[in-house]
C-alpha positions as CSV (number, residue, x, y, z in Angstrom):
1,M,11.4,19.7,-27.4
2,I,12.0,18.1,-24.1
3,D,14.3,20.1,-21.5
4,K,17.6,18.4,-20.1
5,I,16.0,17.6,-16.7
6,V,12.9,15.9,-18.0
7,G,14.6,14.5,-20.6
8,K,17.2,12.9,-18.0
9,I,14.3,11.8,-16.2
10,L,12.7,10.0,-18.8
11,S,15.8,8.1,-20.7
12,D,17.1,6.8,-17.0
13,S,13.6,5.6,-15.9
14,Q,13.6,4.0,-19.7
15,E,17.2,2.6,-19.8
16,T,17.1,1.2,-16.2
17,K,13.6,0.6,-15.3
18,S,13.8,2.9,-12.6
19,L,10.0,4.0,-10.9
20,I,8.9,7.4,-11.6
21,G,5.5,8.8,-10.5
22,V,3.4,10.7,-13.4
23,R,1.5,13.7,-12.0
24,K,-1.4,14.8,-14.5
25,Y,-3.2,18.6,-14.3
26,D,-6.5,18.2,-12.6
27,D,-6.2,14.5,-11.8
28,N,-7.5,14.5,-8.0
29,N,-4.0,14.5,-6.6
30,D,-3.7,11.1,-8.1
31,F,-0.1,10.1,-9.7
32,Y,0.8,7.4,-12.0
33,V,3.8,5.1,-10.9
34,G,6.0,3.4,-13.5
35,Y,8.7,3.4,-16.0
36,I,9.3,4.7,-19.5
37,V,8.7,2.3,-22.1
38,D,8.9,4.8,-24.7
39,Y,8.5,8.9,-25.3
40,T,9.1,11.7,-27.6
41,D,8.9,15.2,-27.4
42,K,5.2,15.3,-26.9
43,I,4.0,11.7,-25.6
44,I,5.1,9.2,-23.0
45,V,4.4,5.6,-22.8
46,L,4.6,4.6,-19.1
47,Q,4.2,1.0,-17.8
48,H,2.0,1.2,-14.6
49,I,2.7,-0.6,-11.7
50,S,-0.1,-1.1,-9.4
51,K,0.3,-0.5,-6.0
52,Y,0.6,-4.0,-5.1
53,G,3.7,-4.4,-7.3
54,L,2.3,-5.6,-10.6
55,E,2.5,-4.3,-14.2
56,D,-1.0,-2.5,-14.8
57,G,-1.3,-1.8,-18.5
58,L,0.4,1.5,-20.4
59,L,-0.2,4.4,-20.2
60,I,-0.1,6.7,-23.2
61,E,-0.2,10.3,-22.5
62,Q,0.8,13.4,-23.8
63,M,3.8,15.5,-22.4
64,E,1.2,18.7,-22.3
65,N,-1.1,17.3,-19.6
66,I,1.9,16.2,-17.4
67,E,2.1,18.8,-14.5
68,S,5.2,16.9,-13.0
69,F,7.3,13.5,-12.4
70,E,8.6,12.6,-9.2
71,T,11.4,10.3,-8.4
72,D,13.5,8.4,-5.5
73,S,10.5,9.2,-2.8
74,D,10.2,7.0,-0.1
75,Y,6.6,5.9,-1.7
76,L,8.6,5.3,-5.2
77,L,11.3,3.3,-3.4
78,T,8.8,1.1,-1.7
79,Y,6.9,0.5,-5.4
80,Q,11.0,-0.3,-6.3
81,L,10.8,-2.8,-3.8
82,L,7.9,-4.2,-4.1
83,F,7.7,-4.4,-8.2
84,P,10.4,-7.5,-8.3
85,N,9.0,-9.2,-5.4
86,A,5.1,-9.0,-6.2
87,S,5.2,-12.4,-5.6
88,K,5.9,-12.1,-2.0
89,I,2.4,-10.9,-1.3
90,E,0.9,-14.0,-0.1
91,K,-2.4,-15.3,-1.0
92,Q,-5.5,-14.8,1.1
93,T,-5.2,-18.1,3.7
94,V,-7.5,-17.4,6.2
95,K,-11.3,-18.5,5.2
96,N,-13.6,-18.8,8.2
97,I,-13.7,-16.8,11.3
98,E,-15.6,-18.3,14.6
99,I,-18.5,-15.2,15.4
100,N,-21.2,-15.3,17.9
101,D,-23.8,-12.6,19.0
102,E,-22.0,-11.5,21.9
103,E,-22.5,-7.6,23.7
104,N,-18.6,-7.1,23.5
105,W,-18.6,-9.1,20.3
106,Q,-15.2,-7.0,19.4
107,Y,-13.1,-9.0,22.6
108,E,-15.2,-12.5,21.4
109,V,-13.4,-12.0,17.8
110,L,-10.4,-10.9,19.2
111,K,-10.2,-13.8,21.9
112,N,-10.7,-16.6,19.0
113,K,-7.5,-15.2,17.5
114,F,-9.3,-14.6,14.3
115,D,-5.8,-12.7,13.0
116,H,-3.8,-15.9,12.9
117,G,-0.9,-13.5,13.6
118,K,-1.3,-11.6,10.6
119,L,-1.7,-7.8,10.0
120,I,-5.7,-6.7,10.6
121,T,-7.8,-3.6,10.1
122,I,-9.9,-1.8,12.2
123,E,-12.9,0.5,11.4
124,I,-13.7,2.9,13.9
125,N,-17.5,4.4,14.3
126,N,-18.2,3.5,10.7
127,I,-15.8,5.6,9.2
128,E,-13.9,3.7,6.0
129,I,-10.2,5.2,7.6
130,L,-8.7,1.7,8.4
131,N,-5.8,1.4,10.7
132,H,-3.5,-1.8,10.0
133,G,-1.5,-3.3,12.5
134,Y,-0.8,-6.6,14.1
135,V,-2.7,-7.2,17.7
136,L,-0.6,-6.7,20.4
137,N,-2.4,-7.0,23.0
138,F,-6.2,-6.8,24.3
139,D,-8.8,-7.2,27.1
140,E,-12.4,-6.7,27.4
141,T,-12.0,-3.2,26.6
142,H,-9.3,-2.3,24.6
143,V,-7.2,-3.5,22.0
144,Q,-3.0,-2.3,21.3
145,I,-1.6,-2.8,18.0
146,N,1.3,-2.2,16.1
147,A,0.6,0.2,13.1
148,I,2.2,-0.9,9.9
149,S,1.9,2.2,7.4
150,D,1.1,1.6,3.4
151,V,5.2,1.7,2.7
152,G,5.5,-1.2,5.1
153,V,7.0,0.4,8.1
154,E,6.1,0.6,11.9
155,D,3.9,3.3,12.2
156,G,3.8,3.4,16.3
157,T,1.3,1.5,18.8
158,Q,-2.4,2.4,18.8
159,I,-4.5,1.8,21.1
160,F,-8.9,1.5,20.6
161,K,-11.5,1.1,22.3
162,L,-13.5,-1.9,21.5
163,S,-16.6,-0.2,21.7
164,D,-15.6,2.2,19.0
165,I,-14.7,-0.6,16.6
166,T,-17.6,-1.5,14.2
167,A,-15.9,-3.6,11.6
168,F,-12.2,-5.9,11.6
169,S,-11.2,-7.4,8.7
170,V,-8.0,-9.6,7.9
171,D,-5.8,-11.3,5.1
172,R,-7.1,-8.2,3.0
173,L,-5.0,-7.6,-0.1
174,E,-4.0,-4.5,1.2
175,S,-2.6,-5.5,4.6
176,R,-0.8,-8.4,3.0
177,K,1.0,-5.8,0.6
178,R,2.0,-3.8,4.1
179,E,3.3,-7.3,5.4
180,A,5.2,-8.3,2.3
181,L,7.1,-4.8,2.3
182,F,7.3,-5.2,6.2
183,V,9.3,-8.2,5.8
184,L,11.0,-7.1,2.5
185,K,12.1,-3.7,4.7
186,S,13.4,-5.6,7.9
187,K,15.4,-7.9,5.5
188,V,16.7,-5.0,4.0
189,K,18.0,-3.3,7.5
């Protein structure tokens, strides 16, 4: 039998389609976000919602495999905002970028306004950690960005040496999601 606390979380999610997080045992610290479609004492059916706010299949899981449930975190509230607004994530519009073989190629790319005013990602020293942000300013040695977090909020100003930048990208789906959240959250304020 499901205890009162878990039962309330499941029934509230089912009735209101409020999103919850479900963490399974031994699942590499990942968790699934969605709302409860149905449940019994032993099984839940979760409508999984992708990080882009799209319905992403049904997860049918045994209660005994669930380590914890999460509600009302900032991360979940971001999903709750994006879910009915997934169509606000724009389609990719940047289709070509002017490049050349200059030694300071990073400066040349920035000088040609490759970002088109969109959120960019910056890879530093071939490390897959990507920094997302809007270009605020740049010169021949540095670039300054207004960083945007994965939940669509400003995350401070970051300055990078151009010589440390090994890759740029623009108009990626993750960046477009962050932009949409940033705009949606700006309207809520």
